[in-house]
C-alpha positions in Angstrom: -65.0 169.1 15.9 -66.8 169.3 19.2 -68.5 166.0 18.6 -65.1 164.1 18.2 -64.4 161.8 21.2 -61.0 162.3 22.7 -59.8 160.4 25.8 -58.1 157.2 26.8 -57.3 155.2 23.7 -58.6 157.9 21.4 -55.9 160.6 20.7 -56.8 163.7 18.7 -57.1 163.1 15.0 -54.1 165.3 14.2 -51.7 163.2 16.3 -53.0 159.8 15.3 -50.9 157.5 13.1 -51.7 157.9 9.4 -53.4 154.9 7.8 -50.9 152.5 6.2 -47.9 154.1 8.1 -46.4 152.2 11.0 -45.7 153.9 14.3 -42.5 152.0 14.6 -41.0 152.0 11.1 -37.6 150.4 12.0 -39.3 147.8 14.2 -37.6 145.9 17.0 -33.9 145.4 16.4 -32.8 141.8 15.6 -30.9 140.0 18.3 -27.4 138.9 17.4 -27.5 135.1 17.6 -24.9 133.7 20.0 -22.5 131.2 18.6 -23.2 127.7 20.0 -19.5 127.2 20.8 -19.6 130.4 23.0 -22.6 129.1 24.9 -21.0 125.7 25.5 -17.8 127.3 26.6 -19.5 129.7 29.0 -21.6 126.9 30.4 -18.7 124.5 31.0 -16.5 127.2 32.5 -19.2 128.5 35.0 -18.2 127.9 38.6 -20.2 125.3 40.5 -20.1 124.6 44.2 -20.0 121.0 45.3 -19.3 119.0 48.5 -16.3 116.8 48.9 -15.5 115.1 52.2 -17.9 117.4 54.1 -16.4 120.6 52.7 -17.9 123.0 50.1 -15.6 123.5 47.1 -15.8 125.4 43.9 -14.8 124.2 40.4 -15.8 124.4 36.8 -18.2 121.9 35.2 -15.3 120.8 33.1 -13.2 119.9 36.1 -16.1 118.1 37.7 -16.7 116.1 34.6 -13.0 115.1 34.4 -13.0 114.1 38.1 -16.0 111.9 37.5 -14.4 110.4 34.4 -11.2 109.6 36.3 -13.3 108.1 39.2 -15.2 105.9 36.8 -11.9 104.8 35.0 -10.3 103.9 38.4 -13.4 101.9 39.3 -13.0 99.7 36.2 -15.1 101.4 33.5 -13.2 100.7 30.3 -15.2 103.3 28.3 -14.3 106.0 30.8 -10.6 104.9 30.7 -10.6 105.0 26.9 -12.2 108.4 26.9 -9.7 109.7 29.4 -6.7 108.4 27.4 -8.3 110.0 24.3 -8.5 113.4 26.1 -4.9 113.0 27.2 -3.7 112.3 23.7 -5.6 115.3 22.3 -4.3 117.6 25.0 -0.7 116.5 24.3 -1.1 117.1 20.6 -2.4 120.6 21.3 0.3 121.3 23.8 -2.0 121.6 26.8 -0.2 119.1 29.0 1.2 121.0 32.0 3.5 118.3 33.4 7.2 118.6 32.7 9.9 116.5 34.3 13.3 118.2 34.9 16.3 116.1 35.8 19.3 117.8 37.3 22.7 116.0 37.3 26.1 117.1 38.6 24.5 119.8 40.7 26.0 119.8 44.3 27.4 116.7 46.0 25.5 115.3 48.9 27.3 115.1 52.3 25.6 113.3 55.1 23.7 115.7 57.4 24.0 118.7 55.1 20.8 120.5 54.2 20.1 122.2 50.8 20.3 125.6 52.5 23.8 124.8 53.8 24.8 123.6 50.3 23.6 126.9 48.8 25.4 129.0 51.4 28.7 127.1 50.9 28.4 127.5 47.2 27.7 131.2 47.5 30.7 131.8 49.8 33.3 129.8 47.9 31.9 130.7 44.4 32.2 127.0 43.5 30.1 124.0 44.5 31.5 122.0 47.5 
């Protein structure tokens, strides 16, 4: 045993891996593949800084893409206008449209020179609209 070489890269025979047996039997764990939709969503929702009228602003890539699409549509690009209308239709079908018009009738009568705050105070004091 005295003639056995032990040193860097030559461990003692007792502690060496046995022939045919791996030193890492489980191996490297497999990486969970990311769903393509999650990668796209993360990329489009990442904040990006841009300059507009000399100021640095922050927005998502989706917002910047829509701004560019609107700009192209306003400048006369028919394909951009059609794409914008298509996005609008799809958003309204999914209930994503955030604009709602509210019309109030028979609220409080207008008197010349009277402000909204005065109308509210008169209404609160008398309990009835003026």
